[in-house]
PDB file of N, CA, C and O in Angstrom:
ATOM      1  N   UNK A   1     136.557  54.642-129.369  1.00  0.00           N
ATOM      2  CA  UNK A   1     137.637  54.857-128.428  1.00  0.00           C
ATOM      3  C   UNK A   1     137.530  53.810-127.328  1.00  0.00           C
ATOM      4  O   UNK A   1     136.447  53.500-126.832  1.00  0.00           O
ATOM      5  N   UNK A   2     138.696  53.274-126.963  1.00  0.00           N
ATOM      6  CA  UNK A   2     138.781  52.292-125.892  1.00  0.00           C
ATOM      7  C   UNK A   2     139.791  52.774-124.863  1.00  0.00           C
ATOM      8  O   UNK A   2     140.882  53.219-125.221  1.00  0.00           O
ATOM      9  N   UNK A   3     139.432  52.688-123.585  1.00  0.00           N
ATOM     10  CA  UNK A   3     140.356  53.011-122.503  1.00  0.00           C
ATOM     11  C   UNK A   3     140.571  51.736-121.696  1.00  0.00           C
ATOM     12  O   UNK A   3     139.621  51.096-121.243  1.00  0.00           O
ATOM     13  N   UNK A   4     141.838  51.385-121.528  1.00  0.00           N
ATOM     14  CA  UNK A   4     142.198  50.175-120.796  1.00  0.00           C
ATOM     15  C   UNK A   4     142.991  50.558-119.557  1.00  0.00           C
ATOM     16  O   UNK A   4     144.016  51.232-119.659  1.00  0.00           O
ATOM     17  N   UNK A   5     142.523  50.129-118.381  1.00  0.00           N
ATOM     18  CA  UNK A   5     143.293  50.359-117.157  1.00  0.00           C
ATOM     19  C   UNK A   5     144.329  49.258-117.040  1.00  0.00           C
ATOM     20  O   UNK A   5     143.992  48.075-117.097  1.00  0.00           O
ATOM     21  N   UNK A   6     145.587  49.640-116.877  1.00  0.00           N
ATOM     22  CA  UNK A   6     146.674  48.671-116.763  1.00  0.00           C
ATOM     23  C   UNK A   6     146.801  48.239-115.311  1.00  0.00           C
ATOM     24  O   UNK A   6     147.019  49.071-114.430  1.00  0.00           O
ATOM     25  N   UNK A   7     146.668  46.960-115.063  1.00  0.00           N
ATOM     26  CA  UNK A   7     146.730  46.433-113.703  1.00  0.00           C
ATOM     27  C   UNK A   7     147.602  45.188-113.693  1.00  0.00           C
ATOM     28  O   UNK A   7     147.143  44.118-114.095  1.00  0.00           O
ATOM     29  N   UNK A   8     148.841  45.298-113.246  1.00  0.00           N
ATOM     30  CA  UNK A   8     149.456  46.430-112.568  1.00  0.00           C
ATOM     31  C   UNK A   8     149.929  47.485-113.572  1.00  0.00           C
ATOM     32  O   UNK A   8     150.065  47.194-114.760  1.00  0.00           O
ATOM     33  N   UNK A   9     150.180  48.713-113.093  1.00  0.00           N
ATOM     34  CA  UNK A   9     150.735  49.748-113.962  1.00  0.00           C
ATOM     35  C   UNK A   9     152.111  49.319-114.487  1.00  0.00           C
ATOM     36  O   UNK A   9     152.803  48.523-113.851  1.00  0.00           O
ATOM     37  N   UNK A  10     152.500  49.849-115.646  1.00  0.00           N
ATOM     38  CA  UNK A  10     153.757  49.467-116.283  1.00  0.00           C
ATOM     39  C   UNK A  10     154.778  50.600-116.111  1.00  0.00           C
ATOM     40  O   UNK A  10     154.496  51.743-116.469  1.00  0.00           O
ATOM     41  N   UNK A  11     155.975  50.286-115.559  1.00  0.00           N
ATOM     42  CA  UNK A  11     157.016  51.315-115.460  1.00  0.00           C
ATOM     43  C   UNK A  11     157.539  51.648-116.862  1.00  0.00           C
ATOM     44  O   UNK A  11     157.958  50.759-117.603  1.00  0.00           O
ATOM     45  N   UNK A  12     157.509  52.935-117.213  1.00  0.00           N
ATOM     46  CA  UNK A  12     157.922  53.348-118.552  1.00  0.00           C
ATOM     47  C   UNK A  12     158.936  54.487-118.481  1.00  0.00           C
ATOM     48  O   UNK A  12     159.055  55.181-117.471  1.00  0.00           O
ATOM     49  N   UNK A  13     159.663  54.655-119.589  1.00  0.00           N
ATOM     50  CA  UNK A  13     160.618  55.745-119.779  1.00  0.00           C
ATOM     51  C   UNK A  13     160.099  56.596-120.917  1.00  0.00           C
ATOM     52  O   UNK A  13     159.764  56.070-121.979  1.00  0.00           O
ATOM     53  N   UNK A  14     160.027  57.903-120.716  1.00  0.00           N
ATOM     54  CA  UNK A  14     159.520  58.817-121.735  1.00  0.00           C
ATOM     55  C   UNK A  14     160.711  59.454-122.450  1.00  0.00           C
ATOM     56  O   UNK A  14     161.490  60.179-121.832  1.00  0.00           O
ATOM     57  N   UNK A  15     160.851  59.190-123.731  1.00  0.00           N
ATOM     58  CA  UNK A  15     162.002  59.678-124.487  1.00  0.00           C
ATOM     59  C   UNK A  15     161.979  61.197-124.635  1.00  0.00           C
ATOM     60  O   UNK A  15     163.036  61.824-124.696  1.00  0.00           O
ATOM     61  N   UNK A  16     160.820  61.782-124.693  1.00  0.00           N
ATOM     62  CA  UNK A  16     160.674  63.227-124.888  1.00  0.00           C
ATOM     63  C   UNK A  16     161.169  64.024-123.675  1.00  0.00           C
ATOM     64  O   UNK A  16     161.832  65.048-123.836  1.00  0.00           O
ATOM     65  N   UNK A  17     160.851  63.561-122.478  1.00  0.00           N
ATOM     66  CA  UNK A  17     161.209  64.279-121.252  1.00  0.00           C
ATOM     67  C   UNK A  17     162.410  63.671-120.542  1.00  0.00           C
ATOM     68  O   UNK A  17     162.961  64.275-119.622  1.00  0.00           O
ATOM     69  N   UNK A  18     162.822  62.466-120.969  1.00  0.00           N
ATOM     70  CA  UNK A  18     163.917  61.720-120.338  1.00  0.00           C
ATOM     71  C   UNK A  18     163.624  61.458-118.852  1.00  0.00           C
ATOM     72  O   UNK A  18     164.506  61.572-118.001  1.00  0.00           O
ATOM     73  N   UNK A  19     162.385  61.110-118.569  1.00  0.00           N
ATOM     74  CA  UNK A  19     161.960  60.810-117.207  1.00  0.00           C
ATOM     75  C   UNK A  19     161.199  59.488-117.182  1.00  0.00           C
ATOM     76  O   UNK A  19     160.762  58.973-118.211  1.00  0.00           O
ATOM     77  N   UNK A  20     161.057  58.962-115.974  1.00  0.00           N
ATOM     78  CA  UNK A  20     160.327  57.710-115.782  1.00  0.00           C
ATOM     79  C   UNK A  20     158.973  57.984-115.143  1.00  0.00           C
ATOM     80  O   UNK A  20     158.743  59.032-114.539  1.00  0.00           O
ATOM     81  N   UNK A  21     158.093  57.016-115.296  1.00  0.00           N
ATOM     82  CA  UNK A  21     156.777  57.111-114.686  1.00  0.00           C
ATOM     83  C   UNK A  21     156.068  55.779-114.742  1.00  0.00           C
ATOM     84  O   UNK A  21     156.621  54.781-115.204  1.00  0.00           O
ATOM     85  N   UNK A  22     154.839  55.774-114.266  1.00  0.00           N
ATOM     86  CA  UNK A  22     154.004  54.573-114.299  1.00  0.00           C
ATOM     87  C   UNK A  22     152.858  54.793-115.267  1.00  0.00           C
ATOM     88  O   UNK A  22     152.038  55.692-115.083  1.00  0.00           O
ATOM     89  N   UNK A  23     152.807  53.962-116.304  1.00  0.00           N
ATOM     90  CA  UNK A  23     151.684  53.999-117.234  1.00  0.00           C
ATOM     91  C   UNK A  23     150.510  53.300-116.565  1.00  0.00           C
ATOM     92  O   UNK A  23     150.608  52.133-116.186  1.00  0.00           O
ATOM     93  N   UNK A  24     149.408  54.013-116.423  1.00  0.00           N
ATOM     94  CA  UNK A  24     148.253  53.492-115.700  1.00  0.00           C
ATOM     95  C   UNK A  24     147.071  53.199-116.614  1.00  0.00           C
ATOM     96  O   UNK A  24     146.282  52.292-116.350  1.00  0.00           O
ATOM     97  N   UNK A  25     146.953  53.975-117.695  1.00  0.00           N
ATOM     98  CA  UNK A  25     145.873  53.772-118.663  1.00  0.00           C
ATOM     99  C   UNK A  25     146.449  53.792-120.073  1.00  0.00           C
ATOM    100  O   UNK A  25     147.477  54.416-120.334  1.00  0.00           O
ATOM    101  N   UNK A  26     145.768  53.102-120.967  1.00  0.00           N
ATOM    102  CA  UNK A  26     146.106  53.089-122.384  1.00  0.00           C
ATOM    103  C   UNK A  26     144.849  53.478-123.154  1.00  0.00           C
ATOM    104  O   UNK A  26     143.788  52.884-122.964  1.00  0.00           O
ATOM    105  N   UNK A  27     144.973  54.482-124.029  1.00  0.00           N
ATOM    106  CA  UNK A  27     143.825  54.954-124.802  1.00  0.00           C
ATOM    107  C   UNK A  27     144.042  54.601-126.267  1.00  0.00           C
ATOM    108  O   UNK A  27     145.086  54.915-126.839  1.00  0.00           O
ATOM    109  N   UNK A  28     143.061  53.953-126.866  1.00  0.00           N
ATOM    110  CA  UNK A  28     143.123  53.562-128.277  1.00  0.00           C
ATOM    111  C   UNK A  28     141.965  54.235-129.007  1.00  0.00           C
ATOM    112  O   UNK A  28     140.804  53.875-128.812  1.00  0.00           O
ATOM    113  N   UNK A  29     142.294  55.224-129.858  1.00  0.00           N
ATOM    114  CA  UNK A  29     141.260  55.940-130.591  1.00  0.00           C
ATOM    115  C   UNK A  29     140.800  55.174-131.825  1.00  0.00           C
ATOM    116  O   UNK A  29     139.629  55.253-132.197  1.00  0.00           O
ATOM    117  N   UNK A  30     141.688  54.444-132.457  1.00  0.00           N
ATOM    118  CA  UNK A  30     141.364  53.578-133.600  1.00  0.00           C
ATOM    119  C   UNK A  30     142.656  53.257-134.325  1.00  0.00           C
ATOM    120  O   UNK A  30     143.736  53.672-133.904  1.00  0.00           O
ATOM    121  N   UNK A  31     142.540  52.518-135.414  1.00  0.00           N
ATOM    122  CA  UNK A  31     143.733  52.095-136.155  1.00  0.00           C
ATOM    123  C   UNK A  31     144.414  53.254-136.875  1.00  0.00           C
ATOM    124  O   UNK A  31     145.539  53.088-137.347  1.00  0.00           O
ATOM    125  N   UNK A  32     143.791  54.399-136.977  1.00  0.00           N
ATOM    126  CA  UNK A  32     144.389  55.550-137.668  1.00  0.00           C
ATOM    127  C   UNK A  32     145.172  56.469-136.728  1.00  0.00           C
ATOM    128  O   UNK A  32     145.689  57.494-137.173  1.00  0.00           O
ATOM    129  N   UNK A  33     145.272  56.129-135.448  1.00  0.00           N
ATOM    130  CA  UNK A  33     145.921  56.990-134.463  1.00  0.00           C
ATOM    131  C   UNK A  33     146.925  56.198-133.643  1.00  0.00           C
ATOM    132  O   UNK A  33     146.810  54.981-133.503  1.00  0.00           O
ATOM    133  N   UNK A  34     147.925  56.914-133.094  1.00  0.00           N
ATOM    134  CA  UNK A  34     148.848  56.283-132.155  1.00  0.00           C
ATOM    135  C   UNK A  34     148.101  55.968-130.863  1.00  0.00           C
ATOM    136  O   UNK A  34     147.156  56.666-130.494  1.00  0.00           O
ATOM    137  N   UNK A  35     148.537  54.908-130.179  1.00  0.00           N
ATOM    138  CA  UNK A  35     148.033  54.660-128.837  1.00  0.00           C
ATOM    139  C   UNK A  35     148.474  55.809-127.944  1.00  0.00           C
ATOM    140  O   UNK A  35     149.526  56.405-128.176  1.00  0.00           O
ATOM    141  N   UNK A  36     147.694  56.121-126.942  1.00  0.00           N
ATOM    142  CA  UNK A  36     148.023  57.176-125.970  1.00  0.00           C
ATOM    143  C   UNK A  36     148.221  56.525-124.610  1.00  0.00           C
ATOM    144  O   UNK A  36     147.394  55.728-124.169  1.00  0.00           O
ATOM    145  N   UNK A  37     149.316  56.866-123.950  1.00  0.00           N
ATOM    146  CA  UNK A  37     149.647  56.332-122.633  1.00  0.00           C
ATOM    147  C   UNK A  37     149.423  57.410-121.581  1.00  0.00           C
ATOM    148  O   UNK A  37     149.962  58.510-121.700  1.00  0.00           O
ATOM    149  N   UNK A  38     148.644  57.113-120.564  1.00  0.00           N
ATOM    150  CA  UNK A  38     148.460  58.024-119.435  1.00  0.00           C
ATOM    151  C   UNK A  38     149.500  57.635-118.387  1.00  0.00           C
ATOM    152  O   UNK A  38     149.472  56.533-117.838  1.00  0.00           O
ATOM    153  N   UNK A  39     150.429  58.576-118.120  1.00  0.00           N
ATOM    154  CA  UNK A  39     151.587  58.259-117.284  1.00  0.00           C
ATOM    155  C   UNK A  39     151.633  59.181-116.066  1.00  0.00           C
ATOM    156  O   UNK A  39     151.522  60.401-116.188  1.00  0.00           O
ATOM    157  N   UNK A  40     151.797  58.572-114.892  1.00  0.00           N
ATOM    158  CA  UNK A  40     152.026  59.302-113.649  1.00  0.00           C
ATOM    159  C   UNK A  40     153.538  59.436-113.503  1.00  0.00           C
ATOM    160  O   UNK A  40     154.237  58.441-113.310  1.00  0.00           O
ATOM    161  N   UNK A  41     154.045  60.668-113.595  1.00  0.00           N
ATOM    162  CA  UNK A  41     155.483  60.906-113.597  1.00  0.00           C
ATOM    163  C   UNK A  41     156.067  60.723-112.194  1.00  0.00           C
ATOM    164  O   UNK A  41     155.496  61.191-111.209  1.00  0.00           O
ATOM    165  N   UNK A  42     157.231  60.026-112.114  1.00  0.00           N
ATOM    166  CA  UNK A  42     157.855  59.719-110.822  1.00  0.00           C
ATOM    167  C   UNK A  42     158.301  60.964-110.071  1.00  0.00           C
ATOM    168  O   UNK A  42     158.008  61.103-108.884  1.00  0.00           O
ATOM    169  N   UNK A  43     159.009  61.877-110.744  1.00  0.00           N
ATOM    170  CA  UNK A  43     159.620  63.022-110.052  1.00  0.00           C
ATOM    171  C   UNK A  43     158.613  64.051-109.567  1.00  0.00           C
ATOM    172  O   UNK A  43     158.737  64.562-108.454  1.00  0.00           O
ATOM    173  N   UNK A  44     157.626  64.358-110.384  1.00  0.00           N
ATOM    174  CA  UNK A  44     156.722  65.467-110.064  1.00  0.00           C
ATOM    175  C   UNK A  44     155.325  65.039-109.641  1.00  0.00           C
ATOM    176  O   UNK A  44     154.593  65.820-109.033  1.00  0.00           O
ATOM    177  N   UNK A  45     154.951  63.809-109.957  1.00  0.00           N
ATOM    178  CA  UNK A  45     153.601  63.355-109.659  1.00  0.00           C
ATOM    179  C   UNK A  45     152.574  63.841-110.668  1.00  0.00           C
ATOM    180  O   UNK A  45     151.384  63.550-110.543  1.00  0.00           O
ATOM    181  N   UNK A  46     153.040  64.588-111.675  1.00  0.00           N
ATOM    182  CA  UNK A  46     152.124  65.075-112.703  1.00  0.00           C
ATOM    183  C   UNK A  46     151.609  63.911-113.545  1.00  0.00           C
ATOM    184  O   UNK A  46     152.248  62.863-113.641  1.00  0.00           O
ATOM    185  N   UNK A  47     150.458  64.115-114.146  1.00  0.00           N
ATOM    186  CA  UNK A  47     149.846  63.105-115.009  1.00  0.00           C
ATOM    187  C   UNK A  47     149.832  63.654-116.427  1.00  0.00           C
ATOM    188  O   UNK A  47     149.257  64.711-116.684  1.00  0.00           O
ATOM    189  N   UNK A  48     150.474  62.925-117.359  1.00  0.00           N
ATOM    190  CA  UNK A  48     150.569  63.359-118.743  1.00  0.00           C
ATOM    191  C   UNK A  48     150.141  62.242-119.669  1.00  0.00           C
ATOM    192  O   UNK A  48     150.159  61.067-119.301  1.00  0.00           O
ATOM    193  N   UNK A  49     149.756  62.622-120.875  1.00  0.00           N
ATOM    194  CA  UNK A  49     149.399  61.657-121.916  1.00  0.00           C
ATOM    195  C   UNK A  49     150.444  61.760-123.017  1.00  0.00           C
ATOM    196  O   UNK A  49     150.724  62.853-123.511  1.00  0.00           O
ATOM    197  N   UNK A  50     151.027  60.614-123.408  1.00  0.00           N
ATOM    198  CA  UNK A  50     152.073  60.575-124.419  1.00  0.00           C
ATOM    199  C   UNK A  50     151.685  59.636-125.552  1.00  0.00           C
ATOM    200  O   UNK A  50     151.037  58.612-125.336  1.00  0.00           O
ATOM    201  N   UNK A  51     152.096  60.006-126.778  1.00  0.00           N
ATOM    202  CA  UNK A  51     151.931  59.110-127.929  1.00  0.00           C
ATOM    203  C   UNK A  51     152.791  57.868-127.740  1.00  0.00           C
ATOM    204  O   UNK A  51     153.797  57.896-127.031  1.00  0.00           O
ATOM    205  N   UNK A  52     152.391  56.804-128.370  1.00  0.00           N
ATOM    206  CA  UNK A  52     153.119  55.546-128.320  1.00  0.00           C
ATOM    207  C   UNK A  52     154.578  55.708-128.760  1.00  0.00           C
ATOM    208  O   UNK A  52     155.450  54.989-128.273  1.00  0.00           O
ATOM    209  N   UNK A  53     154.850  56.636-129.667  1.00  0.00           N
ATOM    210  CA  UNK A  53     156.211  56.826-130.182  1.00  0.00           C
ATOM    211  C   UNK A  53     157.167  57.395-129.138  1.00  0.00           C
ATOM    212  O   UNK A  53     158.382  57.336-129.333  1.00  0.00           O
ATOM    213  N   UNK A  54     156.657  57.940-128.043  1.00  0.00           N
ATOM    214  CA  UNK A  54     157.489  58.557-127.002  1.00  0.00           C
ATOM    215  C   UNK A  54     157.682  57.676-125.775  1.00  0.00           C
ATOM    216  O   UNK A  54     158.414  58.052-124.860  1.00  0.00           O
ATOM    217  N   UNK A  55     157.043  56.518-125.739  1.00  0.00           N
ATOM    218  CA  UNK A  55     157.026  55.670-124.550  1.00  0.00           C
ATOM    219  C   UNK A  55     157.863  54.407-124.788  1.00  0.00           C
ATOM    220  O   UNK A  55     157.718  53.737-125.811  1.00  0.00           O
ATOM    221  N   UNK A  56     158.738  54.095-123.831  1.00  0.00           N
ATOM    222  CA  UNK A  56     159.548  52.888-123.887  1.00  0.00           C
ATOM    223  C   UNK A  56     159.450  52.161-122.549  1.00  0.00           C
ATOM    224  O   UNK A  56     159.256  52.790-121.509  1.00  0.00           O
ATOM    225  N   UNK A  57     159.583  50.853-122.579  1.00  0.00           N
ATOM    226  CA  UNK A  57     159.596  50.081-121.342  1.00  0.00           C
ATOM    227  C   UNK A  57     160.892  50.362-120.590  1.00  0.00           C
ATOM    228  O   UNK A  57     161.949  50.523-121.201  1.00  0.00           O
ATOM    229  N   UNK A  58     160.807  50.421-119.269  1.00  0.00           N
ATOM    230  CA  UNK A  58     162.014  50.604-118.467  1.00  0.00           C
ATOM    231  C   UNK A  58     162.858  49.332-118.494  1.00  0.00           C
ATOM    232  O   UNK A  58     162.411  48.273-118.934  1.00  0.00           O
ATOM    233  N   UNK A  59     164.077  49.469-118.017  1.00  0.00           N
ATOM    234  CA  UNK A  59     165.009  48.346-117.947  1.00  0.00           C
ATOM    235  C   UNK A  59     164.394  47.176-117.181  1.00  0.00           C
ATOM    236  O   UNK A  59     163.702  47.358-116.179  1.00  0.00           O
ATOM    237  N   UNK A  60     164.666  45.970-117.682  1.00  0.00           N
ATOM    238  CA  UNK A  60     164.266  44.754-116.985  1.00  0.00           C
ATOM    239  C   UNK A  60     165.383  43.740-117.199  1.00  0.00           C
ATOM    240  O   UNK A  60     165.461  43.104-118.250  1.00  0.00           O
ATOM    241  N   UNK A  61     166.247  43.594-116.195  1.00  0.00           N
ATOM    242  CA  UNK A  61     167.408  42.723-116.322  1.00  0.00           C
ATOM    243  C   UNK A  61     166.987  41.281-116.561  1.00  0.00           C
ATOM    244  O   UNK A  61     167.624  40.574-117.342  1.00  0.00           O
ATOM    245  N   UNK A  62     165.931  40.838-115.907  1.00  0.00           N
ATOM    246  CA  UNK A  62     165.460  39.467-116.064  1.00  0.00           C
ATOM    247  C   UNK A  62     165.097  39.160-117.507  1.00  0.00           C
ATOM    248  O   UNK A  62     165.350  38.059-117.997  1.00  0.00           O
ATOM    249  N   UNK A  63     164.497  40.141-118.193  1.00  0.00           N
ATOM    250  CA  UNK A  63     164.102  39.953-119.589  1.00  0.00           C
ATOM    251  C   UNK A  63     165.205  40.364-120.560  1.00  0.00           C
ATOM    252  O   UNK A  63     165.028  40.257-121.773  1.00  0.00           O
ATOM    253  N   UNK A  64     166.354  40.838-120.038  1.00  0.00           N
ATOM    254  CA  UNK A  64     167.464  41.240-120.889  1.00  0.00           C
ATOM    255  C   UNK A  64     167.226  42.561-121.605  1.00  0.00           C
ATOM    256  O   UNK A  64     167.840  42.821-122.639  1.00  0.00           O
ATOM    257  N   UNK A  65     166.356  43.388-121.078  1.00  0.00           N
ATOM    258  CA  UNK A  65     166.031  44.652-121.724  1.00  0.00           C
ATOM    259  C   UNK A  65     166.850  45.778-121.089  1.00  0.00           C
ATOM    260  O   UNK A  65     166.592  46.191-119.959  1.00  0.00           O
ATOM    261  N   UNK A  66     167.851  46.269-121.850  1.00  0.00           N
ATOM    262  CA  UNK A  66     168.711  47.375-121.426  1.00  0.00           C
ATOM    263  C   UNK A  66     168.661  48.439-122.512  1.00  0.00           C
ATOM    264  O   UNK A  66     168.227  48.164-123.631  1.00  0.00           O
ATOM    265  N   UNK A  67     169.100  49.644-122.196  1.00  0.00           N
ATOM    266  CA  UNK A  67     169.162  50.688-123.217  1.00  0.00           C
ATOM    267  C   UNK A  67     170.375  50.441-124.108  1.00  0.00           C
ATOM    268  O   UNK A  67     171.284  49.701-123.731  1.00  0.00           O
ATOM    269  N   UNK A  68     170.390  51.048-125.270  1.00  0.00           N
ATOM    270  CA  UNK A  68     171.483  50.866-126.228  1.00  0.00           C
ATOM    271  C   UNK A  68     172.807  51.368-125.676  1.00  0.00           C
ATOM    272  O   UNK A  68     173.856  50.804-125.986  1.00  0.00           O
ATOM    273  N   UNK A  69     172.779  52.412-124.870  1.00  0.00           N
ATOM    274  CA  UNK A  69     174.008  52.989-124.346  1.00  0.00           C
ATOM    275  C   UNK A  69     174.577  52.189-123.171  1.00  0.00           C
ATOM    276  O   UNK A  69     175.667  52.495-122.687  1.00  0.00           O
ATOM    277  N   UNK A  70     173.854  51.176-122.712  1.00  0.00           N
ATOM    278  CA  UNK A  70     174.322  50.397-121.579  1.00  0.00           C
ATOM    279  C   UNK A  70     173.976  51.025-120.239  1.00  0.00           C
ATOM    280  O   UNK A  70     174.316  50.474-119.192  1.00  0.00           O
ATOM    281  N   UNK A  71     173.301  52.174-120.257  1.00  0.00           N
ATOM    282  CA  UNK A  71     172.856  52.823-119.026  1.00  0.00           C
ATOM    283  C   UNK A  71     171.362  52.572-118.908  1.00  0.00           C
ATOM    284  O   UNK A  71     170.601  52.823-119.843  1.00  0.00           O
ATOM    285  N   UNK A  72     170.959  52.085-117.771  1.00  0.00           N
ATOM    286  CA  UNK A  72     169.547  51.743-117.633  1.00  0.00           C
ATOM    287  C   UNK A  72     168.691  52.993-117.534  1.00  0.00           C
ATOM    288  O   UNK A  72     169.162  54.045-117.101  1.00  0.00           O
ATOM    289  N   UNK A  73     167.437  52.876-117.934  1.00  0.00           N
ATOM    290  CA  UNK A  73     166.484  53.970-117.767  1.00  0.00           C
ATOM    291  C   UNK A  73     166.352  54.340-116.301  1.00  0.00           C
ATOM    292  O   UNK A  73     166.190  55.513-115.963  1.00  0.00           O
ATOM    293  N   UNK A  74     166.421  53.335-115.424  1.00  0.00           N
ATOM    294  CA  UNK A  74     166.290  53.588-113.985  1.00  0.00           C
ATOM    295  C   UNK A  74     167.397  54.500-113.496  1.00  0.00           C
ATOM    296  O   UNK A  74     167.149  55.401-112.695  1.00  0.00           O
ATOM    297  N   UNK A  75     168.644  54.274-113.978  1.00  0.00           N
ATOM    298  CA  UNK A  75     169.768  55.105-113.542  1.00  0.00           C
ATOM    299  C   UNK A  75     169.579  56.537-114.023  1.00  0.00           C
ATOM    300  O   UNK A  75     169.936  57.467-113.301  1.00  0.00           O
ATOM    301  N   UNK A  76     169.039  56.744-115.201  1.00  0.00           N
ATOM    302  CA  UNK A  76     168.794  58.087-115.707  1.00  0.00           C
ATOM    303  C   UNK A  76     167.737  58.784-114.870  1.00  0.00           C
ATOM    304  O   UNK A  76     167.852  59.979-114.597  1.00  0.00           O
ATOM    305  N   UNK A  77     166.716  58.060-114.462  1.00  0.00           N
ATOM    306  CA  UNK A  77     165.586  58.672-113.774  1.00  0.00           C
ATOM    307  C   UNK A  77     165.793  58.809-112.283  1.00  0.00           C
ATOM    308  O   UNK A  77     165.290  59.754-111.676  1.00  0.00           O
ATOM    309  N   UNK A  78     166.505  57.911-111.695  1.00  0.00           N
ATOM    310  CA  UNK A  78     166.622  57.906-110.240  1.00  0.00           C
ATOM    311  C   UNK A  78     168.006  58.332-109.761  1.00  0.00           C
ATOM    312  O   UNK A  78     168.218  58.476-108.557  1.00  0.00           O
ATOM    313  N   UNK A  79     168.957  58.539-110.682  1.00  0.00           N
ATOM    314  CA  UNK A  79     170.335  58.828-110.285  1.00  0.00           C
ATOM    315  C   UNK A  79     170.664  60.204-110.322  1.00  0.00           C
ATOM    316  O   UNK A  79     171.795  60.577-110.010  1.00  0.00           O
TER     317      UNK A  79
END
């Protein structure tokens, strides 16, 4: 098992909860498991661990990364 502290933390969107947060740690159990993201949730301050399949990068206009619906993750989380 490997734990990596992300510095700086990465703003992420959680598809399961439809909320945003800051990914602070990444846990890798091995090649047979999904990566695990330790996320500090923006709205509640709770700390949760999510599988890689539930975590997406937040909108980044500079990199051209928008959601498919044309609504940014930021607008969903902060609006």
